[in-house]
Each structure stands twice: as structure tokens, then as C-alpha cells.
N, C-alpha and C positions, 0 to 999 in steps of 0.2 A: 612556058610563060615565065616572065619575071614579075613576081607579085610582092608588093609591099604590104605588110600587116602592121597596122598601128595598134600596138599592145601597151601603150603608155598608161592605160588605166590599171594595169596589173601591178600589184604591190607584193602579194604573197600568192603562192600556188593554190592555197585553199580558200581565198576570198572569191566572191562571186565571179567577177570578170576574170580574175586570175585563173580560176578553175576552167572557165570557158576557153581562155587563150591557150593554156597549157595543154588541155586535152585535145582541142582542135588541131593544134600544131603537131602534137604527138601523132595523131592520126595521119596528118599529111606526111610526116617523116616515115611512117610505116609503108607508104605506098612507093612502089618502084616507078616513079614517073619523072618527067623531065623538068618539072617546075622548079624555079629558084625562088627562095623566100628571103626577103629582107625585112627584119622585124625591128620596129621602133620601140625602144624602152625608155622609161624615165630613170633618173639617177638612183631612185630609191627601190627600183624593181629588184626583188630578191630571187628571181627566177631566171634560169638560163634557157634560152631558146635555140642554142647552138647544137642542135641534135646531130647534125652531120654536115658535110661540106656544102649541101644545098641551102643551108641556113646561115645568114649573116645578120649580126645585130648592130644597130646604131643607137647610141644614147642621145636622146633629145632633151635639152634642158629648157623646155617650154611647157607650161601648164596647159591642160586641156580646157577647151571651151572659151578661153579668153581671146581678145582681139589680137594679141601678139601672135597667137598660134596661127591665125589666118595670114599673117605676114611671113613668119619664119618657116613654117612647114613647107609651103610650096617651093621655097628656095632650097630646102634640104633635099626634097625628093625629085626636083627637076632634072638633076644630072644622072639619075639612076636608070633612065631609059626603061621605064616601067610599062608593062602591058596592062596592069591593073593595080589599083590601090584599094585596100579593104580596111576600114576603120572598125575596131571592135567596140567602139562607143558611139554615141549619138551625134557625131559631128565629123565633117570632112573638110579638107582645105579647099575652099570654094574657088580659089584662083588657079588651082591645078587643072590643066586642060585635058588630062587623060581620063580613062575610064575609071570610075569609082563606084564602090558599093559600101554599105555600112550596115552594121548590126544594131538594132534597137531592142533592148530587152523589155523596157517599160518606159512610160513617160510620166513617172511620179513627179518630177519637178514642174511639169506643165499642169498636171491635174491637182497637185497638192502643194501649193507654194510653201507651206510650213516645212517641207522637207529641206529647205535651205538653212533651217535653224535660226532664222532671223525673224523679225517682225516689222510691221509698219511699212514705211516707204521703201526701205532697202529690200525688203522681201518682195514687194511688188515689182520693183525695178529688175531684180534678179530673175523673177519668174517671167516677166515680159521679154527680157533678153533671151532667156533659154527657149521660150516658145518660138520666137522669131528665128533663132539660130537653127533649131531642130527642124522647123518647117522648111526653111530655105535649103538646108542640107538634104532633106528627104526628097525635095523636088529636083535637086541637082544630081543626085545619085542615079546611076543606071538601075539599081535595085536596092531595096532595103530589106534585109533579112530580119523578120520579127520572130520573137520566141514563142508566140502563141497567137491563136485567132483573136483572143481578147485584146492583145496589144495591137493587132492589125485593125480591129474595129476602133480602138482608141485613136490610132493615128489618123484614120479617115475622119472620125467625128470631131476631134479636137484640133487637128492640125491641117485638115483638108488635103491629106496626102492622096496621091493618085493610086487607086486600087491596083492598077496593072503593074505598078512598080513595087508593090509589097508582096513578099513571098514568105509564107510561114515556114520556118525551119525550127523544129523542136530541138532543144538542147538534150543532153544525155547525162548519164552518170557512169562511173566506173563500177560495174556491178561486183567485181572481185573485192573492192574495198568495203562493201557492205554485207559481206559474209560474217556472221557473228563469230567473235573469237572464242577459243575453247574455254576461257575463264569468264565468259559473259555473266554467268549466274552469280559470281562473286563480286562483280563490279558495284552493284548498288550498295551493298553493305560497306565496301571500302570507302564509299563517298558519303557515308552517314545516312543512307536510306534504309529504314528498318522494316518496311512493310510494303504493301501494294502501293504503286506510285504511278502517276501520270507524268509525262515528259513533254517539255517544249524546248525548242532551240530558237533563240531570238537575238537580235542586236539592239533591242529596246527602243528602236525608232518608233514614232507614233503609229505608222501603218501596220506594224507587227501586232499591235493591239494587245500587248502583254498585260497592261493594266486591267483590261476587260476580262482576260483569262483569270487573273487573280480574283476579281469580283465573283466570277463563276465558281471558282474553286472554294471560296469562302461559303457560298451557298451549298455546295456539295458537302462540305465538312460538317454542316449541321445535321446531315443525314448519315454520313459515313465518316465518323470522327477519326478513324485510324488511317485513312488514306493520306498520301503525301503528294506533293507536286515538286518535281525536279526541274529547275530552270537553268539551262546552259546558255551562257552568253558572256561576252568579255567586257562590255561597256559599263564599267562600274559607275561612271559619272551619270549616265542616263538612268541607271538603276536607282541610285540614291535620290536623284531628282524626282523621278516619276513614281517609284514604288515604295520607297522607305528603306530602312537599314536592313542588312542581311540578318542581324540578330533578332530584330523584331519580327521579320517574316518567318524565321525558323520556329518561333513560338506558335505560329499558325500552321505548321506542317509544310511550309514552303522552303525547299532546300535550294539555296543559290549556289550553284556549282562553278560559276565563272567559266573561263575558257577550258575546254576539254578537247583532246585530239580526236581525230576521226575514229580511231579504234575504240576509244572509250564511248563515244557517242553511239557507235554501232552496237556495242554491248548493251548500252542502256535502252536503245530502241528495241532490241530483241527480247528484253525482259520487262518492258513496261506494260502496264494494263492497256494504255493507249497513248499514242503520240497526238498532241493537241496543237493545232496551228490555226487559230482563228483570225488570220490576217485580213486586213481591209483591202489590200491590193497586192498582187504579185504579177509581174510580167511572166515569170516562170518560177514556180515555187520549188526550188531544189529540195528543201527539207521534206516536203510531202513525198516526193518520188524516192528519196533516200530512205525515209522511214518505211515505206512499203517494201522496198528492196530488202531491208534488214529484217522484215517480218513483223513489224509493229502494226497492230490495228490503228487506223488513223481517223481522227476527228478533225475536220477542217471547215472553212467557211465556204459559202456558196458564191463568193465574190471573184470577179476578174477571171484569171486563167485557171483557178483551182479546180472547177468542175471538169475542165478539159483533161487535167492531169490525173484526177482521181477516178474518173469514170464512175462505175457502179461499185467500186472497191473501197469506198470510204463512207463515213457518216458526215452529212453536211449540216451546218448550223448557221443561224443568223449571227454574224459577228458582232452585231450591236445589241444583242439580247443575252445578258449573262445567265438568265434563267434557262434559255434554250441550250446554251453551252453546258450548263450544269446537268440538265436532263440527259443530254447525250452521254456525258461522262458517267452518270449513274446507271444508265441503261447498259453501257458496255461493261461496267463493273459487275453487273448482276448476271450477265449472259455469256457463259464460257463458249457456247456454240456460236454466238455472234462473233466473238473475238477470233475464233478459229476460222470462221468463214471469211472474215475481213483479211486475216493473214494470208490465206490461200489466194483470194482474189487480188490482194495488193501485190503480191509477188508477180503474178501474171501481168498486172497492169504496169508495174515498174519496168518489166522486160521490154515494153514498147519504146523505151527511151534509151538510145545508145549513142555514144560518140561516133561510132562508125557511120551510122545513118546520118548524123549531123554533118560529118565531113563529106560524105557522098553528096548530100544535098547542096552543100556550099560549093563544092567543086563544079557541080552542074550549073549553079548560079553564076560562078565565074565565067564558065564557057558561054552562057547565054548573054552575059553582059558584054564580053569581048566581041562576040560574033553578031551582036544585035538581035539575037533571037529572044522572043518573049517567053518561050517555054511555058510551063504550066504554073500559074500564079496561085499561091496559097495551098 
């Protein structure tokens, strides 16, 4: 088959959609099959998808989700003689007459209009447009691959998507990357962490609920004054706006570490008292699976897809109750046996999510889309 992959959402190899695109296409490249892949990129994409002669890249200078995309993209792909078009984000070129599938990780813009970063009339207009676009695209696509059963339910409830067109395909992680490095024990001290610490990784967006975690940590510090909280995340603007200055937070035992590479994050995950991720919404929570793979005990919220990912291997909390989060942190601090049990269960749970399984499921979805077979849904 000749397959076009729309990877224009990819900026870096380690961002959310970038990781998905890179790992999925790497798995395709490992297979000795006859498929040919044409990959659409944007001019800012810092990733090469030219893995071998079966992969060809086309740079498209059109933003995602806009009206211009719906005019320009069909013209670009029409001469390619495609068997299938796969969008890695929540929109497809509606005028294209060929077989199309798309991946939807979450519908945050539909469920939470504040995700646009605007307010008032502009926010409502953007949310209304995105809702209509994603709904129309979902009903036009042969299949929609969703990253969790939670997203599948959201698509049905909020967008009226047809259940038979939704297929749950879990994402994966690269397990080798989350093997703790030999110097993991020295990493906290090098970053200014001087004692037992909790860890969170965040982009500081509202649904990550970082401000609530800080409230919980302040409650915990009243009982455990020596404990620290390490916060990894690169968006300093949102940090200053929502949480306060790094210097002021440091005086409360909150270490703002900024951007850290995957090796360092893995080292911190393997040495933390617990990884805490009280998110309000995740289509697929990479940090929870990655933390389990690295050997961290995990505290996370009972919201959206997170119970699917964590199973019985994590502690769940009410993300809207700082006292509940603080109690879980105190409990795990005091119980070494619980920490060891969660580490063991977490590694087994994380092993359920692999890019090989993701790629196998997507290739089956392609086959079913092209042949008109319904296959097994969800």
C-alpha cells in the first residue's frame, strides 16, 4: 500500500505527538513489508522520517486545523495515488475522496475551552469551530484510532461519534529508555535536592493541575518538613503566572528544575519517593507509564484514562482535593513495603504498553479500512 502519514503536528522527537509519530514510523520501518510511506512535515519539524527508501517526506507550509488546510491539503495529496491517508492529529482533509483514518489522543479543546489560552468570545468561537471540525472528521474517517477507552467514551458522549468507527489503540513507550542510568543515585544532589523528594513532570497547563499539587505539598510539609518536591517542566511563563517565582517556591522545599532530558528524568523517577501526577484529564498519560517503567511508585488521579493505565499498580487520589493528595503522599512516605509493592506492580503494568503492539494494531486498522472490514472495535 501507499500510505500518507500527516505528521505535521510533530515539532520535536520527545514532544507528545512527536514521540508518537517517531516511534510509530520506526516500528513501520523495522517491518519487512511492501508498504510505502509518504510523511507530511511542517517547516519547523526537527525530526527526520526518512528511515529508508520506503519513506519520503513532503514539507507542507499550512497550519493544522485552519480552513486553509482544507483547501490546500487535498491538492497536495491528490497526485500521490494513495491507498490510505492517516492523520496523526484530530483532523483530516475532508475533500479528499480516498480512504482516511485519524488518531485522536484526547478532546481537551472540546471539553475544556480554556485550553485555547483565550477568554470570552474568541474562546467560545475557537471551541465551537474545533468541536464541529473534529466531529465532522470523525464521521468522515473510515476509522478513528483513540488512545484509550476514556477518549472513546468522550468521543461518543461529546461528539456523537459512531462507536463502530472508534478503535482503541493504546500508545506505547520505549522501555529501554526508562532503564535507570548507573549514576541515578547522584542525580538528585546534582540538581539541588538534598533529601527525600516527590517528583512531578508537567507543562504547567491547567489540566495538569500543578497548582493543586503544590497546595497538597504545602499541607504535607506541615507534617514532614524535610521532604521536597521536584518539578520538571520547561514552560517558565506559565510557571511564573500560575505558581510564583522559583526562588519563592524554593524556600518552601519546591525545586523548579526546568527542562531535563529523558535520561535525567528517568534517574529522578528511579530515586523518588513517589511520582505524583494529579492530572484532571489525560487521553493517554505518558508520564504515568514512563514512571512505572522507571521503577517509581506512582500517585495519580482517578480521572479520564489514568485508571486504565495504572490498573492496580498505583495509588489513586481525588485531583480536586489537596488533602487527599497529601494523605497519599504521607502514606507512601511512611510505608517502605508499599513503595516496593508499587514498584514491582508498576513495572509489570508498564510492560503492557509497547510501540510494537501499537504498530501492529494500526497496521491491522489500515487493512480493515482499505478492505472495508469492520474488524474488532475497541
